[in-house]
VORO-595574 format. One line per 8 residues: for each residue x, z, y of N, C-alpha, C, O. Coordinates in steps of 0.1 Angstrom, whole numbers, plus 2048, in hexadecimal, padded with zeros to 3 digits. Atoms other than C-alpha are relative to their C-alpha. Layout:
X Z Y X Z Y X Z Y X Z Y | ... $
This chain:
809 800 7F5 655 54B 142 7F3 7FC 7F9 7F1 7F3 7F2 | 80C 803 806 630 54E 139 7F6 7FD 80C 7F3 804 815 | 80B 801 7F5 615 53D 14E 7F3 7FE 7F9 7F2 7F9 7ED | 80D 7FD 805 5F1 541 149 7FA 7F2 7FC 7FD 7E8 803 | 808 80B 805 5DC 526 136 7F7 7FA 80B 7F5 7EE 80C | 808 806 7F4 5C6 524 155 808 7F9 809 805 7EE 80D | 7F7 807 7F5 5E3 51B 16C 802 7F3 7FB 7FF 7E9 802 | 7FE 80D 804 5ED 4FF 155 7F6 7F7 7FF 7F8 7EB 802 $
80C 809 801 5CB 4F2 150 7FC 7FB 80E 7FB 7EF 810 | 801 804 7F2 5C5 4F3 176 80B 7F4 804 807 7E9 808 | 7F6 808 7FB 5E5 4E1 17C 801 7F1 7FB 804 7E7 801 | 802 80D 808 5DE 4C6 160 7F6 7F8 808 7F8 7EC 808 | 80C 808 7FC 5BE 4BC 171 801 800 811 7F8 7FB 817 | 7FF 7FD 7F2 5C9 4C2 195 805 7F2 807 80E 7EB 802 | 7FE 80B 7F9 5C9 4A5 1AE 807 804 80C 810 7FD 811 | 7FC 7FC 7F5 5D0 4B9 1CC 807 811 801 801 81B 7FF $
7F8 7F1 800 5EC 4D6 1CF 805 803 80D 80A 7F9 812 | 7F9 7FB 7F5 5F8 4E9 1ED 808 80B 7FD 805 813 7F4 | 7F6 7F6 804 616 4FF 1EE 803 807 80E 806 7FF 817 | 7FA 7FB 7F5 620 517 209 80C 80A 7FC 80A 814 7F6 | 7F4 7F9 803 645 523 208 805 808 80D 803 804 818 | 7FB 7F6 7F7 656 541 21A 80E 802 7FE 814 7FA 7F7 | 7F1 7FD 802 679 54F 21D 804 801 7F4 80E 7FC 7F1 | 7FB 7FE 80D 67A 55A 1FA 805 7F3 7F8 80D 7F4 7EE $
7FC 80E 808 67E 536 1EE 80E 7FC 804 817 7F9 7FC | 7F0 802 7FA 69D 531 206 80A 80A 7FD 816 807 7FF | 7F6 7F6 804 6AC 552 1FC 807 800 7F2 811 807 7EE | 7F7 801 80B 6B5 547 1DC 809 7F4 800 80F 7F1 7F6 | 7F4 807 7FB 6CA 52D 1ED 80A 807 806 815 802 805 | 7F5 7F9 7F7 6DC 545 200 7FD 804 80E 805 80A 815 | 805 800 7F3 6C8 544 220 7FB 80E 801 7F3 812 7F9 | 803 7F1 7FD 6C6 568 22F 7F0 801 805 7EC 7F9 80D $
80F 800 7FD 6A0 573 232 801 809 80E 80B 80D 814 | 801 7F8 7F2 693 586 251 7FF 80E 7FD 803 816 805 | 807 7F3 802 684 5A5 240 809 808 7F4 808 814 7F3 | 7F8 7FA 809 69C 5AC 223 80D 807 804 814 802 80C | 7F2 7FA 7FC 6BA 5C4 224 80B 7F6 801 80C 7ED 7F9 | 7F6 80A 7FF 6D7 5B1 230 7FC 7F1 805 803 7E7 805 | 806 80E 7FB 6BF 596 23F 805 7FF 80D 80E 806 812 | 7F8 808 7F5 6C7 582 25E 7FE 808 80D 805 806 816 $
804 7F7 7F4 6B6 59B 276 805 80E 800 802 817 808 | 7FA 7F1 800 6CA 5BB 26B 807 804 809 806 80F 80D | 7F7 7FE 7F3 6E4 5B8 287 7FA 7FE 80C 801 803 816 | 805 804 7F5 6CD 5AC 2A1 7F0 803 800 7E9 7FF 7F6 | 80E 7FF 801 6A9 5B5 2AB 7F9 7F1 804 7FE 7EA 80C | 805 80D 7FD 693 595 2AA 7FC 7FD 80E 7FD 7F1 812 | 803 804 7F3 689 59A 2CE 80C 7FE 809 80B 7FB 815 | 7F5 804 7F8 6AC 596 2D8 804 7F0 7FE 80D 7EB 806 $
7FB 80D 804 6AF 573 2C9 7F5 7F6 7FF 7F7 7EA 802 | 80B 80B 805 68E 562 2BF 7F3 800 808 7E8 800 804 | 80D 803 7F6 679 55F 2DE 806 7F8 80D 812 7F8 811 | 7FD 808 7F7 678 54A 2FB 809 808 80D 813 804 811 | 7FB 7F6 7F7 680 566 314 80E 803 7FF 816 802 808 | 7F2 7FC 804 69F 570 303 809 7F2 802 814 7F3 807 | 7F9 80C 7FD 6AA 54A 303 803 7FF 80E 80E 7FD 810 | 800 803 7F1 6A5 547 329 80A 80A 805 813 807 80D $
7F7 7F7 7F9 6B7 567 330 80F 800 7FB 818 804 803 | 7F2 802 802 6D6 561 31C 800 7F3 7F5 800 7F5 7E9 | 801 80D 809 6D4 53C 30D 80D 7FF 7F7 80C 7FA 7EC | 7F3 803 808 6F9 53B 301 7FF 809 7F4 801 805 7E9 | 7FF 7F8 80B 6F5 559 2EB 7F6 7FD 7F7 7F9 7FE 7EB | 80B 803 80A 6D3 54F 2DB 805 7F3 7F9 804 7F1 7ED | 7FA 80C 807 6E3 52D 2D6 80A 801 7F6 809 7FC 7EB | 7F5 7FC 80A 702 538 2C6 7FB 806 7F4 7FE 801 7E9 $
806 7FC 80C 6ED 54D 2AE 7FA 7F5 7F8 7FC 7F5 7EC | 806 80B 808 6DA 52E 2A3 80A 7F7 7FB 808 7F2 7F0 | 7F5 808 806 6F9 51B 29F 805 806 7F3 808 800 7E8 | 7FB 7F8 80C 705 536 288 7F7 7FF 7F3 7FA 7FD 7E8 | 808 801 80C 6E6 534 275 7FE 7F2 7FA 7FB 7F0 7EE | 800 80D 806 6E7 50F 272 80D 7FE 7F9 80E 7F6 7F0 | 7F5 802 809 70A 512 265 7FC 806 7F1 7FF 800 7E6 | 804 7FB 80C 6FC 52A 24A 7F7 7F5 7F6 7FA 7F3 7EB $
808 809 807 6E1 512 240 807 7F4 7FD 804 7F0 7F1 | 7F9 80B 805 6F6 4F4 23E 809 802 7F6 80D 7F8 7F0 | 7F7 7FC 80C 70D 505 226 7F8 804 7F4 7FE 808 7EB | 807 7FC 80C 6F0 50C 20E 7FB 7F2 7FB 7FB 7E7 801 | 806 80C 807 6E1 4F4 1F6 7F1 803 7FA 7EE 80F 7F8 | 80E 7FD 806 6BB 4F0 1E9 802 807 7F0 80B 803 7E8 | 800 7FA 80D 6B6 504 1CA 7F6 7F9 7F5 7EE 7F0 7FA | 809 806 809 6A2 4FA 1AB 7F0 801 803 7E8 7F9 7FD $
80C 800 7FD 683 506 1BA 7FC 7F5 80C 7F1 7F0 80B | 802 80A 7F7 686 4EE 1D7 7FE 7F2 7F9 7F6 7EA 7FD | 800 80D 807 68D 4D1 1BF 7F4 800 7F7 7EE 7F5 7F4 | 80C 801 809 670 4DB 1A9 7F2 7FD 809 7E8 7F7 804 | 80B 804 7F9 659 4D9 1C7 7FF 7F1 804 7F5 7E9 804 | 7FE 810 7FC 666 4B7 1D1 7FB 7F9 7F2 7F5 7EE 7F4 | 806 806 80B 65E 4AD 1AB 7F2 801 800 7EB 7F7 7FE | 80E 7FF 7FF 63B 4BB 1AF 7F8 7F6 808 7ED 7F2 804 $
806 80A 7F7 634 4A3 1CB 7FF 7F3 7FA 7F7 7EB 7FE | 800 80D 806 63A 485 1B4 7F5 804 7F3 7F1 7FA 7ED | 80A 7FE 80B 621 495 199 7F0 800 804 7E7 7FB 7FE | 80F 800 7FC 603 49C 1AB 7FD 7F6 80D 804 7F5 817 | 805 80B 7F7 5EF 481 1C0 801 804 80E 808 7FE 816 | 800 7FB 7F3 5EB 496 1DF 807 80F 7FF 801 818 7FA | 7F7 7F5 800 607 4B1 1E3 804 803 80E 80A 7FA 814 | 7FD 7FC 7F3 60D 4C4 203 808 80C 800 805 816 7FA $
7F8 7F5 802 629 4DA 208 802 807 810 808 800 819 | 800 7FA 7F3 627 4F3 226 80B 80A 7FF 80D 811 7F5 | 7F5 7F5 800 644 509 22F 802 806 80D 801 800 818 | 7FD 7F8 7F6 64B 526 245 810 7FF 804 816 804 80E | 7F1 7FF 7FE 671 51F 240 805 7F4 80B 800 7E9 80B | 7FB 80A 7F7 686 50C 25C 80D 7F9 7FB 814 7F1 802 | 7F2 804 803 6A5 505 248 801 7F1 7F9 80B 7EC 7F6 | 7FF 80F 805 69B 4E1 23C 803 7FD 7F2 806 7F2 7EE $
7FD 801 80D 6A2 4E7 219 7F8 7F9 7F7 7FC 7F3 7ED | 809 808 807 682 4D8 20C 803 7F1 802 803 7E9 7F8 | 7FC 80D 7FD 68A 4B8 21C 80E 7FC 7F8 810 7F1 7F2 | 7F3 803 806 6AD 4B8 20F 800 800 7F1 80A 7FB 7EB | 804 801 80E 69E 4BC 1EC 7FB 7F5 7FC 7FA 7F2 7F0 | 80A 80D 803 68A 49D 1EF 7F2 802 804 7EB 7F8 805 | 80F 7FF 7FC 668 4AB 1FA 7FE 7F6 80D 805 7F6 816 | 803 808 7F4 658 491 212 7F4 805 807 7F3 805 813 $
80A 7FA 7F9 638 4A2 219 801 80D 806 7FA 816 800 | 7FD 7F3 7FE 643 4C0 22B 7FB 804 80F 7FF 7FD 819 | 806 7FB 7F5 62F 4D3 246 808 80D 803 809 816 7FB | 7F7 7F4 7FA 647 4EB 25B 7F8 807 80A 7F5 804 815 | 809 7F6 7F6 633 507 269 808 807 80A 802 80A 815 | 7F6 7F9 7F7 650 517 27A 80B 7F8 806 814 7FE 80C | 7F7 809 7FD 664 4F9 283 80C 7FD 7F7 80C 7FF 7EB | 7F6 805 809 685 4EC 277 80F 804 807 811 7FF 812 $
7F6 7FC 7F7 6A6 4FB 281 80B 7F6 803 813 7F7 80C | 7F6 80D 7FE 6B9 4D9 27E 7FA 7F7 80B 800 7ED 80E | 805 807 7F4 6A4 4CC 29B 801 809 80C 800 815 80B | 800 7FA 7F4 6A7 4D5 2C1 7F7 7F7 808 7F3 7EC 804 | 809 807 7F7 694 4CB 2E0 804 804 80F 809 810 811 | 7FD 7FC 7F4 698 4CC 305 7F2 809 805 7E7 804 802 | 80A 7F8 7FA 681 4E7 316 7F8 7F9 80A 7EC 7FB 80B | 806 807 7F5 679 4D1 333 7FA 7F4 7FD 7EE 7F1 801 $
808 80D 802 672 4AE 327 7FE 7FC 7F1 7F9 7F2 7ED | 805 801 80F 66E 4B5 302 808 7F6 7F8 804 7F3 7EC | 7FA 80B 809 688 49A 2F8 809 808 7F4 80F 812 7F6 | 7F9 7FC 80D 697 4A0 2D4 80D 7FF 7FF 813 7F5 801 | 7F2 801 804 6B9 4AA 2CC 805 805 7F4 806 811 7F2 | 7FF 7FB 80E 6C1 4AA 2A8 80C 7FF 7F9 80E 802 7ED | 7F2 802 805 6E6 4A1 2A5 809 80A 807 810 806 810 | 7F8 7F5 7F6 6F6 4C3 2B3 80D 803 7F7 80D 805 7EB $
7F3 7FC 805 71B 4CA 2AB 800 80F 7FD 7FB 816 806 | 801 7F1 804 71E 4ED 29A 809 807 807 808 813 809 | 7F6 7F9 7F8 73C 4F4 2AE 7FC 802 80F 802 80A 817 | 808 7FE 7F1 726 4F2 2CF 7FC 80D 801 7F1 80F 7FC | 804 7F2 801 724 517 2D5 7F9 804 80E 7F5 810 80F | 807 7FD 7F3 714 516 2F8 7F4 7F6 801 7F6 7EB 7FB | 80E 806 7FF 6F1 508 300 804 7F3 805 80D 7F3 80D | 801 80C 7FA 6EE 4E3 308 7F7 7FD 809 7EC 803 808 $
80A 803 7F6 6DC 4D4 324 7FD 7F0 7FF 805 7E8 7FC | 805 80E 803 6C8 4B4 322 804 7F8 80E 808 7FF 818 | 7FE 807 7F5 6CC 497 33B 7F8 804 80C 7FC 802 817 | 808 7FD 7F6 6B0 4A5 34E 801 80E 806 7F9 812 80E | 7FD 7F2 7F9 6BF 4C7 355 7F9 80A 7F6 7FC 816 7F7 | 805 7F6 809 6AB 4D8 33A 809 806 7F5 811 7FF 7EF | 7F9 7FB 809 6B8 4F0 322 7FA 7FC 7F1 7EF 7FA 7EE | 804 805 80F 6B9 4E4 2FC 7FE 80D 7F7 806 816 7F7 $
804 7F5 807 6A8 4FE 2E4 7FF 7FC 7F2 7FD 7F1 7EF | 805 805 80C 6A3 4FF 2C0 7F2 7FD 7FC 7E9 804 802 | 80D 803 802 685 4F1 2B2 7F9 807 7F4 7F4 802 7EA | 806 7F6 809 678 511 2A1 7F5 807 808 7F5 807 814 | 80B 7F8 7FA 659 526 2A8 806 80F 802 809 815 7F8 | 7F9 7F2 7FC 666 546 2B9 7F4 80A 803 7E8 808 805 | 80C 7F5 7FF 654 567 2BB 7F9 7FE 80C 7FF 7FD 817 | 809 800 7F2 637 565 2D5 7FA 7F2 801 7F1 7F0 808 $
803 810 7FF 634 53E 2CF 7F4 7FE 7F6 7F2 806 7ED | 809 805 808 617 52D 2C0 804 7F7 7F6 80D 7EF 7F9 | 7FC 80A 80B 61B 519 29F 7FD 7F3 804 7F2 7F1 80A | 804 80E 7FE 61B 4F3 2A3 7F0 7FE 7FC 7ED 801 7F1 | 80D 801 804 5F6 4EB 2A5 7FD 7F7 7F6 7F5 7FB 7ED | 802 80B 80A 5F5 4CC 291 803 806 7F2 7FA 808 7E9 | 7FB 7FA 80C 60A 4DC 276 7F7 80B 7FA 7F5 80B 7EE | 808 7F3 805 5F5 4FB 273 7F2 7FB 7FD 7EB 800 7F3 $
80D 805 804 5D5 4E7 274 7FF 7F8 7F3 7F6 7F8 7EB | 7FF 807 80E 5E1 4D0 257 801 809 7F5 7FA 808 7EB | 7FF 7F7 80A 5EC 4EE 245 7F3 807 7FA 7F1 809 7EE | 80E 7FA 802 5C9 4FE 247 7F8 7F6 7F9 7F1 7FA 7F0 | 808 80B 809 5BA 4DD 23A 805 800 7F2 7FD 802 7E9 | 7FA 800 80D 5D1 4DC 21D 7FC 80C 7F8 7FA 80B 7EC | 806 7F4 807 5C6 501 215 7F1 7FD 7FD 7ED 801 7F2 | 810 802 804 5A0 4F6 216 7FF 7F7 7F6 7F6 7FA 7EE $
803 80A 808 5A4 4D7 202 806 7FF 7F4 802 7F7 7EC | 7FB 7FF 80D 5BB 4E0 1E7 7FA 806 7F4 7F3 80F 7F6 | 805 7F9 80B 5B3 4E8 1C3 808 80A 7FA 802 813 7F4 | 7F9 7F6 801 5D2 4FC 1BD 80A 803 80B 810 7FA 810 | 7F5 7FB 7F6 5E7 510 1D6 808 809 7FC 805 813 7F5 | 7F3 7F6 804 60A 520 1D2 803 806 80E 804 800 818 | 7F9 7FB 7F6 616 539 1E8 80D 807 7FA 80D 810 7F2 | 7F3 7FD 808 63B 53E 1E0 80B 805 80C 80D 7FF 816 $
7F6 7FA 7F9 655 555 1ED 7FD 804 80F 806 804 817 | 802 7FC 7F3 642 561 20C 7FB 80E 7FF 7F5 812 7F5 | 806 7F2 800 639 584 215 7F3 802 803 7ED 80D 802 | 810 7FF 7FC 617 57C 220 7FD 80B 80B 7F3 812 80B | 803 7F9 7F3 61C 590 241 801 7F8 80C 7FD 7FD 816 | 7FF 808 7F3 623 575 25A 7F4 7F5 800 7F1 7EC 7F9 | 80C 807 7FB 604 567 269 803 7F6 80A 80C 7F7 812 | 80D 804 807 5F2 54E 26B 802 7FB 7F2 7F9 7F9 7EB $
7FC 807 80E 606 540 24B 7F9 809 7F6 7F3 804 7ED | 804 7F8 80B 5FC 55E 237 7EF 7FE 7FE 7EB 803 7F3 | 80D 801 803 5D7 556 23A 7FF 7F3 7F7 7F4 7F1 7F0 | 803 80E 808 5DC 532 229 7FD 802 7F2 7F4 7FC 7ED | 805 7FC 80D 5DA 541 205 7F2 805 7FF 7EA 801 7F7 | 80E 7FA 7FF 5BB 554 20E 7F5 7F5 804 7EA 7F6 7FF | 80A 80A 7FC 5AA 536 21D 7FF 7F6 7F6 7F4 7F0 7F4 | 803 807 80E 5B2 522 1FC 7F8 807 7F7 7F0 800 7F1 $
807 7F9 809 5A3 53B 1E9 7F2 802 804 7E9 802 7FC | 80E 802 7FB 585 53C 1FF 7FA 7F2 7FB 7EE 7F1 7F9 | 805 80E 803 581 517 1F6 801 7FD 7F3 7FF 7F1 7EF | 802 802 80F 583 51C 1D2 80D 7FB 7F9 80D 7F8 7ED | 7F4 805 805 5A8 511 1CD 804 80B 7F7 800 816 7F9 | 7FA 7F6 809 5BA 523 1B0 80D 803 808 814 7FA 80C | 7F5 7FB 7F6 5D4 537 1C4 80B 807 7F7 807 80F 7EE | 7F4 7FA 80A 5F7 540 1B2 80A 805 80B 80E 7FD 813 $
7F3 7FB 7F8 610 557 1C3 80C 802 7F5 80B 806 7E9 | 7F1 7FF 808 635 556 1B7 808 807 80A 80B 802 814 | 7F8 7F8 7F8 64A 570 1C6 808 80B 7F6 803 80E 7EB | 7F9 7F5 804 664 58A 1BC 7F8 80F 7FF 7FB 818 7F8 | 808 7F1 7FE 64C 5A7 1C5 7F2 7FE 804 7EE 7F3 809 | 80D 803 7FC 628 5AC 1CC 7FE 800 810 807 805 817 | 801 802 7F2 61B 5A4 1F0 7F3 805 803 7EC 80A 7FB | 80C 7FD 7FB 5FF 5AB 205 7F3 7FB 7FB 7E8 800 7FC $
80A 809 804 5EA 591 1F6 7FF 800 7F1 7F6 7F9 7EB | 800 801 810 5F3 597 1D0 7F3 804 7FB 7F0 7FE 7F0 | 80D 7FD 807 5D1 5A5 1C8 7F6 7F7 803 7EB 7F8 7FD | 809 808 7FD 5BF 589 1D8 801 7F2 7FB 7F8 7EA 7FD | 7FD 80F 806 5CE 56A 1C6 7FC 802 7F0 7FA 80D 7EB | 803 803 80E 5C5 55C 1A4 80A 804 7F6 807 809 7EB | 7F7 7FD 80A 5E6 562 194 80C 802 809 80E 7FC 813 | 7F4 7FA 7FB 607 574 19C 80B 7FD 7F6 80A 801 7EA $
7F6 802 80A 627 569 18D 80E 805 807 813 7FF 811 | 7F5 7F9 7F8 645 57F 195 80D 7FC 7FA 80F 7FB 7ED | 7F1 804 804 66A 573 194 804 7F6 80A 7FE 7F4 814 | 7FA 808 7F7 680 55C 1A4 7FA 7F0 7FF 7F8 7E9 7F5 | 808 80D 7FF 66E 53D 1B2 807 7F3 7FB 800 7EA 7F6 | 7FA 80A 805 688 526 1A8 7FF 7FC 7EF 7FC 7F1 7EA | 801 7FF 80E 688 52E 184 7F1 7FC 7FA 7EE 7F3 7F2 | 80F 802 802 662 52F 183 7FA 7F1 801 7F3 7EB 7F8 $
805 80E 7FB 65B 50E 195 806 7F5 7F7 800 7EA 7F5 | 7FB 80A 809 674 4FB 17E 7FA 800 7F4 7F8 7F5 7EF | 805 7FF 80C 665 508 160 7F1 7FB 800 7EC 7F5 7F7 | 80F 803 800 640 502 16B 800 7EF 802 7F8 7E8 7FD | 801 80E 7FD 648 4DE 178 803 7F9 7F1 7FC 7F0 7ED | 7FE 806 80E 658 4D6 154 7F4 800 7F8 7F0 7F6 7F2 | 80D 800 808 639 4E2 144 7F6 7F7 802 7F0 7F0 7FA | 80C 80B 7FB 620 4CE 159 806 7F3 7FC 7FF 7EB 7F6 $
7FB 80D 803 637 4B0 153 7FD 7FB 7F3 7FA 7F0 7F1 | 802 802 80E 635 4B4 12E 7F1 801 7FC 7ED 7FA 7F2 | 80C 7FE 803 611 4BD 12E 7FA 7F2 805 7F1 7ED 7FE | 806 80C 7FB 607 49D 142 804 7F3 7FA 7FF 7E9 7FB | 7FA 80C 808 61D 487 12C 7FB 800 7F2 800 7F7 7EB | 805 7FE 80E 60A 492 10C 7F7 7F4 7FE 7F1 7F3 7F3 $
């Protein structure tokens, strides 16, 4: 893998680094994506499953589908890209990981500073009193109810819902303040997350895209590295550690 001298130079001097990850990072662990052939929405339309109206119309059906997704995600493990990002957190004084993924693999790999823009499938809450329910038996295929009578739903952002205000605000602050910004494994088609690399660029960060194919913002970033994010991130992290130890 060949990295530009400019990227290595920027990372050697960087104090503040921000990262945005998307489905491509988790796909390397075997988590189905939304958009690729064979992806998680191939058999069902998103509007059937991932919106509040669908949940209220048939809560058991939607709940059962999310239980199936939880099973898939609990049976996969973090890949070397997840572990490399957890290692980066130890290298840079101010490192912020922003993810569109809901699978919790970043935390399982050891990342501590994770901002989840679209929620976390391992969490749930009551739609009436907002009580958290995070210990759910995967064999429970029918929707559960809270003591208050409210239905318990997955703590993920559904179509038509706003992203968590504090998470989005913090992500935008990270994009404005960082010296280097990575956008990794994301299609750059889901807004407002897709704006973060452009915000970083506007505020003079060195913006690097890592993906298996070009995206809508590839022409707007400073450097594009095509390939598997796990391999790229591991090699890049190893190089930076060596450079800093010289």
